[in-house]
C-alpha positions as CSV (number, residue, x, y, z in Angstrom):
1,M,-0.1,-0.2,-0.1
2,Q,2.7,2.2,0.9
3,T,4.2,2.4,-3.1
4,I,0.5,3.6,-4.2
5,N,-0.2,6.9,-4.1
6,K,-2.6,8.8,-1.6
7,Q,-5.2,8.7,-4.5
8,G,-5.2,5.4,-5.3
9,C,-5.0,4.4,-1.6
10,M,-7.9,6.7,-1.4
11,F,-9.7,5.3,-4.1
12,G,-9.0,1.5,-3.4
13,A,-9.9,2.3,-0.1
14,I,-13.7,3.8,-0.8
15,D,-13.9,1.3,-3.3
16,I,-13.0,-1.7,-0.8
17,S,-15.3,-0.4,1.4
18,A,-18.4,0.0,-1.3
19,I,-18.0,-3.8,-1.4
20,L,-18.1,-4.8,2.4
21,E,-21.2,-2.3,2.8
22,D,-22.7,-4.3,-0.2
23,I,-21.6,-7.6,1.6
24,I,-22.6,-6.5,4.7
25,S,-26.2,-4.9,4.0
26,K,-27.0,-7.9,1.6
27,L,-26.3,-10.7,5.2
28,A,-28.4,-8.2,7.2
29,Y,-30.6,-8.4,5.1
30,G,-30.6,-12.6,4.2
31,I,-30.2,-12.8,8.7
32,E,-33.7,-10.6,9.3
33,S,-35.9,-12.6,6.3
34,A,-34.9,-15.6,7.8
C-alpha cells in the first residue's frame, strides 16, 4: 500500500468499503429474512 500514491489508496479504500457495505447489507437482509 505504501508504494501506491495517496489518491490510489483513497480510491481503493472507498472501493473496498463500498464492496464491504454491499456484502454486509446483503448479509443483514438475509438474517432479517431468515
